[in-house]
C-alpha positions in Angstrom: 110.5 98.5 108.8 108.7 101.0 106.5 105.5 99.8 104.9 105.3 100.0 101.1 102.3 101.8 99.9 101.4 101.9 96.2 99.5 104.8 94.5 98.1 104.2 91.1 99.4 106.0 88.1 96.0 107.4 87.5 96.1 109.2 90.8 99.5 110.6 90.0 98.1 111.8 86.6 95.2 113.4 88.4 97.6 115.3 90.6 99.5 116.5 87.6 96.5 117.5 85.5 94.8 119.3 88.4 97.8 121.6 88.7 97.9 124.7 86.5 101.6 125.3 86.0 103.5 123.4 88.7 103.0 121.1 91.6 104.1 122.6 95.0 105.5 120.6 97.8 102.5 121.5 99.9 100.2 120.1 97.2 102.2 116.8 97.1 102.2 116.7 100.9 98.4 117.1 101.2 97.8 114.7 98.3 100.0 112.0 99.9 98.3 112.5 103.3 94.9 112.2 101.7 95.6 109.1 99.6 97.2 107.2 102.5 94.5 108.2 105.0 97.0 110.2 107.1 99.4 107.3 107.4 102.2 109.3 105.6 103.0 112.9 105.8 105.8 115.0 104.3 108.2 116.8 106.7 111.1 118.9 105.8 114.3 116.8 106.0 116.2 119.5 107.9 113.5 119.4 110.6 114.0 115.6 111.0 117.8 116.0 111.4 117.3 118.7 114.0 114.9 116.5 116.0 117.4 113.6 115.9 120.2 115.8 117.0 118.1 117.1 119.9 117.2 113.6 121.0 120.8 112.5 120.8 122.0 115.5 122.8 119.2 115.3 125.4 118.4 111.6 125.6 119.2 111.3 129.3 118.6 114.8 130.6 115.3 115.9 129.1 112.2 114.9 131.0 110.0 115.8 128.0 111.3 112.9 125.9 109.3 109.8 126.5 110.6 106.4 127.5 110.0 104.9 124.0 112.1 107.6 122.4 114.9 107.1 125.0 115.0 103.3 124.9 113.3 101.9 121.8 113.9 104.3 118.9 116.9 103.3 116.8 118.1 106.7 115.7 120.7 105.2 113.3 118.0 103.4 111.4 115.9 106.6 111.2 119.0 108.4 109.9 119.4 105.8 107.2 115.9 106.5 105.9 116.6 110.1 105.4 
C-alpha cells in the first residue's frame, strides 16, 4: 500500500512563488523528490504502462527480470494506481 506523505501549504506556496511564469513538470518532479528525501519521484505515465506491458509479455522468458518482479509484484494493483 502506498504511504501518504504530506507537504505543507507553505512549501507549495514557496514552489509557486519561486517560479517566474509557470511551473514545469521537471520543477515539480525535482521539488517532490527533494521534499520527500528521494522517496517519491515523478515518472511519465506512458513509461510505466510500457514497463508493465514488457513485464507481462516477458515474465517467463526474460532472464533480466528478477524473481521479485516475476513472482511478487502484483501488476494489477500497480495498474490501479496509474
